[in-house]
TIRO-2110 file (N, C-alpha, C; in Angstrom, 1 decimal):
// TIRO-2110
5.2, 9.6, 10.2, N, 1, A
6.1, 8.2, 10.2, CA, 1, A
7.4, 8.2, 10.3, C, 1, A
8.7, 8.5, 10.6, N, 2, A
10.0, 8.7, 9.7, CA, 2, A
10.4, 7.2, 9.2, C, 2, A
11.3, 7.6, 8.6, N, 3, A
11.5, 5.5, 8.1, CA, 3, A
13.3, 5.5, 8.5, C, 3, A
13.1, 5.4, 9.5, N, 4, A
14.9, 5.1, 10.4, CA, 4, A
14.9, 3.7, 10.1, C, 4, A
16.0, 3.8, 9.5, N, 5, A
17.1, 2.0, 9.1, CA, 5, A
15.6, 1.4, 8.0, C, 5, A
14.9, 1.6, 7.4, N, 6, A
13.7, 0.7, 6.6, CA, 6, A
14.5, 1.3, 5.3, C, 6, A
14.9, 0.2, 4.8, N, 7, A
15.5, 0.1, 3.4, CA, 7, A
14.0, -0.2, 1.9, C, 7, A
13.3, -0.2, 2.9, N, 8, A
12.1, -0.9, 1.7, CA, 8, A
11.4, -0.3, 1.9, C, 8, A
10.1, -0.1, 0.9, N, 9, A
8.0, -0.5, 1.3, CA, 9, A
8.1, -1.4, 0.5, C, 9, A
7.1, -1.9, 1.3, N, 10, A
6.8, -3.0, 0.9, CA, 10, A
4.9, -2.8, 0.5, C, 10, A
4.5, -3.9, -0.3, N, 11, A
2.3, -3.3, -0.6, CA, 11, A
2.0, -4.3, -0.9, C, 11, A
0.8, -4.6, 0.0, N, 12, A
0.3, -5.4, 0.1, CA, 12, A
-0.9, -5.0, -1.2, C, 12, A
-1.7, -6.5, -1.5, N, 13, A
-2.7, -6.1, -2.6, CA, 13, A
-3.8, -5.6, -2.6, C, 13, A
-4.6, -5.9, -1.3, N, 14, A
-5.3, -4.0, -1.4, CA, 14, A
-5.0, -2.9, -1.9, C, 14, A
-3.6, -2.2, -1.5, N, 15, A
-3.3, -1.5, -1.0, CA, 15, A
-3.0, -0.6, -2.7, C, 15, A
-2.3, -1.6, -3.6, N, 16, A
-1.6, -1.5, -4.1, CA, 16, A
-2.6, -1.7, -5.5, C, 16, A
-3.6, -2.7, -5.2, N, 17, A
-5.2, -2.4, -6.1, CA, 17, A
-5.5, -1.3, -6.4, C, 17, A
-6.0, -0.6, -5.0, N, 18, A
-6.4, 0.9, -4.7, CA, 18, A
-6.3, 1.7, -5.5, C, 18, A
-4.6, 2.1, -5.1, N, 19, A
-3.3, 2.9, -6.1, CA, 19, A
-3.6, 2.8, -6.8, C, 19, A
-2.9, 1.6, -7.9, N, 20, A
-3.5, 1.3, -8.6, CA, 20, A
-4.6, 1.7, -10.4, C, 20, A
-5.8, 1.5, -9.1, N, 21, A
-7.4, 1.9, -9.9, CA, 21, A
-7.3, 3.6, -10.3, C, 21, A
-6.9, 4.4, -9.3, N, 22, A
-6.6, 5.7, -9.2, CA, 22, A
-5.7, 6.4, -10.0, C, 22, A
-5.0, 5.9, -10.0, N, 23, A
-3.6, 6.0, -11.2, CA, 23, A
-2.6, 6.7, -9.7, C, 23, A
-2.8, 5.9, -9.2, N, 24, A
-1.5, 6.9, -8.2, CA, 24, A
-0.5, 6.2, -7.5, C, 24, A
-0.2, 5.3, -8.1, N, 25, A
1.3, 4.9, -7.9, CA, 25, A
2.3, 5.3, -6.7, C, 25, A
2.5, 6.4, -8.2, N, 26, A
3.6, 7.2, -8.4, CA, 26, A
3.5, 8.4, -6.5, C, 26, A
2.1, 8.6, -6.5, N, 27, A
2.5, 8.7, -4.5, CA, 27, A
3.2, 8.5, -3.6, C, 27, A
3.2, 6.7, -4.1, N, 28, A
3.9, 6.3, -2.4, CA, 28, A
5.4, 7.0, -3.2, C, 28, A
5.9, 6.7, -4.1, N, 29, A
7.1, 6.9, -4.6, CA, 29, A
7.9, 8.6, -4.3, C, 29, A
6.5, 9.1, -4.1, N, 30, A
6.9, 10.4, -4.2, CA, 30, A
6.8, 11.2, -2.7, C, 30, A
5.8, 10.3, -1.6, N, 31, A
5.8, 10.2, -0.5, CA, 31, A
6.8, 9.8, 0.4, C, 31, A
7.6, 8.6, -0.2, N, 32, A
8.6, 8.5, 0.4, CA, 32, A
10.3, 8.5, 0.0, C, 32, A
10.1, 9.0, -1.1, N, 33, A
11.8, 9.8, -1.5, CA, 33, A
12.1, 8.6, -2.5, C, 33, A
11.6, 7.6, -3.0, N, 34, A
12.3, 6.5, -3.0, CA, 34, A
12.3, 6.3, -4.3, C, 34, A
12.9, 5.3, -5.2, N, 35, A
13.0, 4.7, -6.4, CA, 35, A
12.3, 3.5, -6.6, C, 35, A
12.1, 2.4, -5.9, N, 36, A
11.6, 1.1, -5.4, CA, 36, A
11.0, 0.7, -4.6, C, 36, A
9.5, 0.3, -5.2, N, 37, A
8.9, -0.6, -4.3, CA, 37, A
8.7, -1.9, -4.4, C, 37, A
8.5, -2.9, -3.3, N, 38, A
8.5, -4.4, -3.6, CA, 38, A
6.7, -5.0, -3.2, C, 38, A
6.8, -5.8, -3.9, N, 39, A
5.4, -6.4, -3.8, CA, 39, A
5.9, -7.9, -3.6, C, 39, A
5.3, -8.8, -3.3, N, 40, A
5.3, -10.2, -2.9, CA, 40, A
4.5, -11.2, -4.6, C, 40, A
5.4, -12.1, -4.5, N, 41, A
4.8, -13.4, -5.9, CA, 41, A
3.7, -13.4, -5.0, C, 41, A
2.9, -13.6, -3.9, N, 42, A
1.8, -13.8, -3.7, CA, 42, A
0.8, -12.6, -4.1, C, 42, A
1.1, -11.8, -3.9, N, 43, A
0.3, -10.3, -4.4, CA, 43, A
0.0, -10.7, -5.7, C, 43, A
1.1, -10.7, -6.8, N, 44, A
0.8, -10.5, -8.2, CA, 44, A
-0.4, -11.9, -8.5, C, 44, A
0.0, -13.3, -7.7, N, 45, A
-1.0, -14.1, -7.9, CA, 45, A
-1.8, -13.5, -7.5, C, 45, A
-2.3, -12.8, -6.8, N, 46, A
-3.7, -12.7, -5.7, CA, 46, A
-4.5, -11.6, -7.3, C, 46, A
-4.0, -10.8, -7.8, N, 47, A
-4.0, -10.1, -8.7, CA, 47, A
-4.6, -10.3, -9.7, C, 47, A
-4.1, -11.4, -10.3, N, 48, A
-4.4, -12.1, -11.6, CA, 48, A
-5.5, -11.9, -12.4, C, 48, A
-6.5, -11.9, -11.3, N, 49, A
-8.3, -12.4, -11.7, CA, 49, A
-8.7, -10.7, -11.7, C, 49, A
-7.9, -9.7, -11.1, N, 50, A
-8.0, -8.0, -11.3, CA, 50, A
-8.4, -8.2, -12.8, C, 50, A
-9.7, -7.0, -13.3, N, 51, A
-8.8, -6.9, -14.6, CA, 51, A
-8.1, -6.2, -14.8, C, 51, A
-7.6, -5.3, -14.2, N, 52, A
-6.4, -4.5, -14.3, CA, 52, A
-4.9, -5.6, -14.5, C, 52, A
-4.8, -6.8, -14.3, N, 53, A
-3.6, -7.1, -14.5, CA, 53, A
-3.1, -7.0, -15.4, C, 53, A
-3.3, -6.8, -16.7, N, 54, A
-2.3, -6.5, -17.5, CA, 54, A
-1.7, -5.4, -17.5, C, 54, A
-2.9, -4.4, -16.8, N, 55, A
-2.2, -2.8, -17.2, CA, 55, A
-0.9, -2.9, -16.3, C, 55, A
-1.6, -3.0, -15.1, N, 56, A
-0.4, -3.4, -14.0, CA, 56, A
0.9, -4.0, -14.6, C, 56, A
1.2, -5.7, -15.6, N, 57, A
2.2, -6.1, -15.8, CA, 57, A
3.1, -4.8, -17.0, C, 57, A
1.9, -4.0, -17.4, N, 58, A
2.4, -2.7, -18.1, CA, 58, A
3.4, -2.1, -17.3, C, 58, A
2.5, -1.3, -16.7, N, 59, A
2.8, -0.3, -16.1, CA, 59, A
4.4, -1.0, -15.1, C, 59, A
4.3, -2.0, -14.2, N, 60, A
5.1, -2.4, -13.8, CA, 60, A
6.9, -2.4, -14.8, C, 60, A
6.8, -3.0, -16.3, N, 61, A
7.7, -2.9, -17.0, CA, 61, A
8.0, -1.7, -17.8, C, 61, A
7.3, -0.8, -17.7, N, 62, A
7.5, 0.5, -18.6, CA, 62, A
7.9, 1.9, -17.5, C, 62, A
7.5, 1.4, -16.4, N, 63, A
8.1, 2.3, -15.3, CA, 63, A
9.2, 3.1, -15.0, C, 63, A
9.1, 4.5, -14.7, N, 64, A
10.9, 4.7, -14.3, CA, 64, A
11.3, 4.0, -13.1, C, 64, A
9.9, 4.6, -12.0, N, 65, A
10.3, 4.0, -10.9, CA, 65, A
10.3, 2.6, -11.1, C, 65, A
10.3, 2.1, -10.3, N, 66, A
10.6, 0.5, -10.0, CA, 66, A
9.9, 0.1, -9.1, C, 66, A
8.9, -1.3, -9.6, N, 67, A
8.6, -1.9, -8.7, CA, 67, A
9.2, -3.5, -8.8, C, 67, A
9.5, -3.8, -7.7, N, 68, A
10.4, -4.9, -7.8, CA, 68, A
9.1, -6.1, -7.3, C, 68, A
8.8, -7.4, -7.7, N, 69, A
8.7, -8.5, -7.2, CA, 69, A
9.3, -9.5, -7.0, C, 69, A
9.2, -9.9, -5.3, N, 70, A
10.0, -10.3, -4.4, CA, 70, A
9.6, -11.9, -3.9, C, 70, A
9.7, -13.2, -4.4, N, 71, A
9.3, -14.3, -4.0, CA, 71, A
9.9, -14.9, -2.5, C, 71, A
8.8, -15.0, -1.6, N, 72, A
8.8, -14.5, -0.1, CA, 72, A
8.3, -16.1, 0.1, C, 72, A
8.9, -16.6, 0.4, N, 73, A
8.1, -18.0, 1.0, CA, 73, A
8.7, -18.2, 2.3, C, 73, A
7.4, -18.8, 3.2, N, 74, A
7.0, -18.3, 4.2, CA, 74, A
6.3, -19.6, 5.1, C, 74, A
6.5, -20.5, 6.1, N, 75, A
5.9, -21.5, 6.5, CA, 75, A
4.5, -20.5, 7.1, C, 75, A
5.1, -20.0, 7.8, N, 76, A
3.6, -19.2, 8.6, CA, 76, A
2.7, -19.2, 8.0, C, 76, A
1.6, -19.3, 9.0, N, 77, A
0.0, -19.4, 8.1, CA, 77, A
-1.1, -18.7, 9.2, C, 77, A
-1.7, -18.1, 8.7, N, 78, A
-3.1, -17.2, 9.5, CA, 78, A
-4.2, -17.8, 9.3, C, 78, A
-4.7, -18.2, 9.6, N, 79, A
-6.2, -18.4, 8.7, CA, 79, A
-7.1, -17.5, 8.0, C, 79, A
-6.6, -16.3, 9.0, N, 80, A
-7.6, -15.7, 8.3, CA, 80, A
-7.2, -14.3, 6.9, C, 80, A
-6.1, -15.1, 6.9, N, 81, A
-5.3, -14.1, 5.9, CA, 81, A
-5.1, -14.7, 4.6, C, 81, A
-4.7, -13.5, 3.7, N, 82, A
-4.7, -14.5, 2.5, CA, 82, A
-3.0, -14.6, 2.3, C, 82, A
-3.1, -15.3, 1.0, N, 83, A
-1.0, -15.7, 0.7, CA, 83, A
-0.4, -14.4, 0.7, C, 83, A
-0.5, -13.0, 0.1, N, 84, A
-0.1, -11.9, -0.4, CA, 84, A
-0.2, -11.1, 1.0, C, 84, A
-1.4, -11.2, 2.3, N, 85, A
-1.0, -10.3, 3.4, CA, 85, A
0.3, -11.6, 3.8, C, 85, A
0.3, -12.2, 3.8, N, 86, A
1.0, -13.4, 4.5, CA, 86, A
2.6, -13.3, 4.5, C, 86, A
2.7, -13.5, 3.2, N, 87, A
3.8, -12.9, 2.5, CA, 87, A
4.6, -11.3, 2.7, C, 87, A
4.1, -10.5, 2.5, N, 88, A
4.1, -9.1, 2.5, CA, 88, A
4.5, -8.6, 4.2, C, 88, A
3.3, -9.8, 5.2, N, 89, A
3.9, -9.7, 6.8, CA, 89, A
5.7, -10.1, 7.0, C, 89, A
5.4, -11.3, 6.9, N, 90, A
6.9, -11.8, 6.8, CA, 90, A
7.9, -11.1, 5.7, C, 90, A
7.7, -10.5, 4.6, N, 91, A
9.3, -9.8, 3.8, CA, 91, A
9.1, -9.0, 5.0, C, 91, A
8.1, -7.8, 5.3, N, 92, A
8.3, -6.3, 5.8, CA, 92, A
8.7, -7.3, 7.3, C, 92, A
8.8, -7.9, 7.6, N, 93, A
9.3, -8.5, 9.3, CA, 93, A
10.9, -8.9, 8.7, C, 93, A
11.5, -9.3, 7.5, N, 94, A
12.5, -9.8, 7.9, CA, 94, A
13.4, -8.5, 7.1, C, 94, A
12.9, -7.7, 6.3, N, 95, A
13.6, -6.6, 6.4, CA, 95, A
13.4, -5.6, 6.3, C, 95, A
12.9, -5.6, 7.6, N, 96, A
12.5, -4.1, 8.6, CA, 96, A
11.8, -3.2, 7.8, C, 96, A
11.2, -3.1, 7.0, N, 97, A
10.5, -2.2, 5.9, CA, 97, A
8.7, -1.7, 6.4, C, 97, A
8.8, -1.4, 5.6, N, 98, A
7.1, 0.3, 6.3, CA, 98, A
6.7, -0.9, 4.9, C, 98, A
5.1, -1.6, 5.4, N, 99, A
4.1, -1.8, 4.9, CA, 99, A
3.2, -1.8, 4.7, C, 99, A
2.5, -1.3, 3.2, N, 100, A
1.3, -0.7, 3.1, CA, 100, A
0.4, -1.4, 2.6, C, 100, A
-0.4, -1.7, 3.8, N, 101, A
-1.8, -2.5, 3.8, CA, 101, A
-3.1, -2.3, 4.0, C, 101, A
-3.9, -2.5, 3.6, N, 102, A
-5.2, -1.7, 4.4, CA, 102, A
-6.0, -2.6, 5.1, C, 102, A
-6.0, -3.9, 4.9, N, 103, A
-6.7, -5.2, 6.1, CA, 103, A
-6.4, -4.6, 7.2, C, 103, A
-7.3, -4.4, 7.7, N, 104, A
-7.0, -4.4, 9.2, CA, 104, A
-6.6, -5.1, 10.5, C, 104, A
-7.6, -6.0, 9.9, N, 105, A
-7.1, -7.2, 11.0, CA, 105, A
-5.4, -7.7, 10.8, C, 105, A
-5.4, -7.8, 9.3, N, 106, A
-3.8, -8.6, 8.8, CA, 106, A
-2.8, -7.1, 9.9, C, 106, A
-3.1, -5.8, 9.3, N, 107, A
-2.2, -4.8, 9.5, CA, 107, A
-1.8, -4.9, 11.3, C, 107, A
-3.5, -5.0, 12.3, N, 108, A
-3.0, -5.1, 13.4, CA, 108, A
-2.2, -6.4, 14.2, C, 108, A
-2.5, -7.6, 13.2, N, 109, A
-1.2, -8.8, 13.3, CA, 109, A
0.1, -8.5, 13.3, C, 109, A
0.2, -7.4, 11.9, N, 110, A
1.4, -7.4, 11.3, CA, 110, A
1.8, -6.5, 12.6, C, 110, A
1.4, -5.4, 13.3, N, 111, A
2.1, -4.2, 14.6, CA, 111, A
2.3, -4.8, 15.5, C, 111, A
1.7, -6.4, 15.5, N, 112, A
2.2, -7.2, 17.0, CA, 112, A
3.9, -7.5, 16.9, C, 112, A
4.2, -8.0, 16.1, N, 113, A
5.3, -8.4, 15.4, CA, 113, A
6.1, -7.4, 15.1, C, 113, A
6.5, -5.9, 15.4, N, 114, A
6.6, -5.0, 15.3, CA, 114, A
7.3, -4.0, 14.0, C, 114, A
6.0, -5.2, 12.9, N, 115, A
6.2, -3.7, 11.6, CA, 115, A
5.2, -2.8, 11.6, C, 115, A
6.0, -1.9, 11.3, N, 116, A
5.3, -0.1, 11.0, CA, 116, A
4.4, -0.8, 9.5, C, 116, A
3.2, -0.3, 10.2, N, 117, A
1.9, -0.3, 8.7, CA, 117, A
1.3, 1.1, 8.8, C, 117, A
1.2, 1.3, 7.1, N, 118, A
0.1, 2.5, 7.8, CA, 118, A
-0.7, 1.4, 6.5, C, 118, A
-2.2, 1.8, 6.4, N, 119, A
-2.8, 2.0, 6.2, CA, 119, A
-3.4, 3.1, 5.2, C, 119, A
-4.8, 3.0, 4.4, N, 120, A
-4.5, 3.6, 3.2, CA, 120, A
-4.6, 5.5, 3.9, C, 120, A
-6.1, 5.2, 5.1, N, 121, A
-6.2, 6.4, 5.9, CA, 121, A
-4.9, 7.2, 6.3, C, 121, A
-4.1, 6.8, 6.7, N, 122, A
-3.0, 6.8, 7.6, CA, 122, A
-2.1, 7.8, 6.4, C, 122, A
-1.8, 6.8, 5.1, N, 123, A
-1.5, 7.0, 4.2, CA, 123, A
-1.0, 8.7, 3.9, C, 123, A
-2.5, 9.2, 3.5, N, 124, A
-3.0, 9.5, 3.2, CA, 124, A
-3.1, 10.9, 3.9, C, 124, A
-3.1, 10.4, 5.4, N, 125, A
-3.0, 11.6, 5.9, CA, 125, A
-1.3, 12.0, 6.1, C, 125, A
-0.5, 10.6, 6.3, N, 126, A
0.9, 11.5, 6.6, CA, 126, A
1.6, 11.7, 5.3, C, 126, A
1.1, 11.8, 3.7, N, 127, A
1.1, 12.4, 2.8, CA, 127, A
0.6, 14.3, 3.1, C, 127, A
-0.5, 14.6, 3.5, N, 128, A
-0.8, 15.7, 4.3, CA, 128, A
0.0, 16.1, 4.8, C, 128, A
0.2, 15.9, 6.2, N, 129, A
0.9, 16.1, 7.3, CA, 129, A
2.1, 16.7, 6.4, C, 129, A
3.0, 16.2, 5.5, N, 130, A
3.9, 16.1, 5.4, CA, 130, A
4.8, 17.0, 4.0, C, 130, A
3.7, 17.8, 3.8, N, 131, A
2.7, 18.4, 2.2, CA, 131, A
3.2, 18.0, 1.1, C, 131, A
3.2, 16.3, 1.2, N, 132, A
3.5, 15.9, -0.3, CA, 132, A
2.3, 16.1, -1.5, C, 132, A
1.1, 16.1, -0.6, N, 133, A
-0.1, 16.5, -1.6, CA, 133, A
-0.9, 17.6, -0.9, C, 133, A
-1.7, 18.4, -1.6, N, 134, A
-3.5, 19.6, -0.9, CA, 134, A
-4.1, 19.0, -0.9, C, 134, A
-4.7, 19.6, -0.1, N, 135, A
-5.9, 19.4, 0.3, CA, 135, A
-7.4, 19.3, -1.1, C, 135, A
-7.1, 20.0, -2.1, N, 136, A
-7.5, 19.4, -3.0, CA, 136, A
-7.2, 18.2, -3.8, C, 136, A
-6.1, 17.9, -3.3, N, 137, A
-5.5, 16.7, -4.3, CA, 137, A
-6.1, 15.4, -3.3, C, 137, A
-6.1, 15.2, -2.4, N, 138, A
-6.7, 14.7, -1.2, CA, 138, A
-8.1, 14.7, -1.5, C, 138, A
-8.4, 15.8, -1.3, N, 139, A
-10.1, 15.4, -2.2, CA, 139, A
-10.3, 14.8, -3.4, C, 139, A
-9.9, 14.4, -4.1, N, 140, A
-9.6, 14.3, -5.7, CA, 140, A
-9.4, 12.6, -5.3, C, 140, A
-7.9, 12.8, -4.5, N, 141, A
-8.5, 11.3, -4.0, CA, 141, A
-9.3, 10.0, -3.3, C, 141, A
-10.3, 10.7, -2.8, N, 142, A
-10.8, 10.2, -1.9, CA, 142, A
-12.1, 9.8, -2.9, C, 142, A
-12.4, 11.1, -3.9, N, 143, A
-13.2, 10.6, -4.6, CA, 143, A
-13.1, 10.0, -5.6, C, 143, A
-11.6, 9.6, -5.9, N, 144, A
-11.8, 8.8, -6.8, CA, 144, A
-11.5, 6.9, -6.3, C, 144, A
-11.0, 7.3, -4.7, N, 145, A
-10.9, 5.4, -4.0, CA, 145, A
-12.5, 5.4, -4.0, C, 145, A
-13.3, 6.3, -3.7, N, 146, A
-14.8, 5.7, -3.8, CA, 146, A
-15.4, 5.6, -5.0, C, 146, A
-15.5, 5.7, -5.8, N, 147, A
-15.4, 6.0, -7.6, CA, 147, A
-15.5, 4.5, -8.3, C, 147, A
-13.7, 4.9, -7.8, N, 148, A
-13.0, 3.5, -8.5, CA, 148, A
-13.2, 2.2, -8.1, C, 148, A
-12.3, 2.1, -6.9, N, 149, A
-12.7, 1.4, -6.0, CA, 149, A
-13.5, 0.7, -5.2, C, 149, A
-14.3, 1.9, -5.3, N, 150, A
-16.0, 1.5, -4.3, CA, 150, A
-15.2, 1.2, -2.5, C, 150, A
-14.3, 2.4, -2.2, N, 151, A
-13.0, 2.2, -0.9, CA, 151, A
-14.5, 3.7, -0.2, C, 151, A
-14.8, 3.1, 1.1, N, 152, A
-15.1, 3.4, 2.1, CA, 152, A
-14.5, 4.7, 3.3, C, 152, A
-14.4, 5.8, 3.6, N, 153, A
-13.9, 6.1, 4.8, CA, 153, A
-15.0, 6.6, 5.8, C, 153, A
-14.5, 6.4, 6.9, N, 154, A
-15.6, 6.4, 7.9, CA, 154, A
-15.4, 7.7, 8.3, C, 154, A
-16.8, 8.5, 8.8, N, 155, A
-16.9, 10.2, 8.7, CA, 155, A
-15.7, 11.1, 9.7, C, 155, A
-15.5, 9.9, 10.5, N, 156, A
-14.4, 10.7, 11.1, CA, 156, A
-13.5, 10.9, 10.7, C, 156, A
-12.3, 9.9, 9.8, N, 157, A
-11.7, 9.6, 8.8, CA, 157, A
-11.4, 10.7, 7.8, C, 157, A
-12.4, 10.7, 7.3, N, 158, A
-12.9, 12.2, 6.1, CA, 158, A
-12.2, 13.3, 6.7, C, 158, A
-13.6, 13.4, 8.1, N, 159, A
-13.5, 13.9, 8.1, CA, 159, A
-11.6, 15.0, 8.6, C, 159, A
-11.2, 14.0, 9.6, N, 160, A
-9.6, 14.3, 9.4, CA, 160, A
-8.9, 14.9, 8.5, C, 160, A
-9.4, 14.3, 7.4, N, 161, A
-8.3, 14.4, 5.6, CA, 161, A
-8.5, 15.8, 5.3, C, 161, A
-9.6, 15.8, 5.3, N, 162, A
-10.2, 17.7, 4.8, CA, 162, A
-10.3, 18.3, 5.8, C, 162, A
-9.9, 18.1, 7.0, N, 163, A
-9.7, 19.7, 7.6, CA, 163, A
-8.5, 20.5, 7.8, C, 163, A
-8.5, 21.3, 7.2, N, 164, A
-7.1, 22.7, 6.8, CA, 164, A
-6.8, 23.2, 7.9, C, 164, A
END
């Protein structure tokens, strides 16, 4: 996935939550050679109930790489999606940004709007193909996602990620 013409990376709630729980938000910066990523205010609102919310706020305040929270108002609604997904899709569409989102239905919907979307397995595969992380690091990330986020990969996806 080349980032031609893309100025920003937008991260949705599920993706941000997963990578924060395993301490790998820095991988997003490293993978795309960026110094700033964006999240919508609705994403922060959705994360307010998370146990790690205060830690996330501290991370945002202290991190040398920057996570910027954007207010993104939209009248568009979709019953199946939360506010964070709706605002993230709208912001990505308005800014021609890459959207990191793991919700499959929301990701499919975003793609119908011409938005480039990477879910967690696609992002890890991208990192592997670009030699951003080693096979051992992928193994560790998969294990951490399973243990700390209860994330489940299909056998086919896991085999592809772990293939040498």
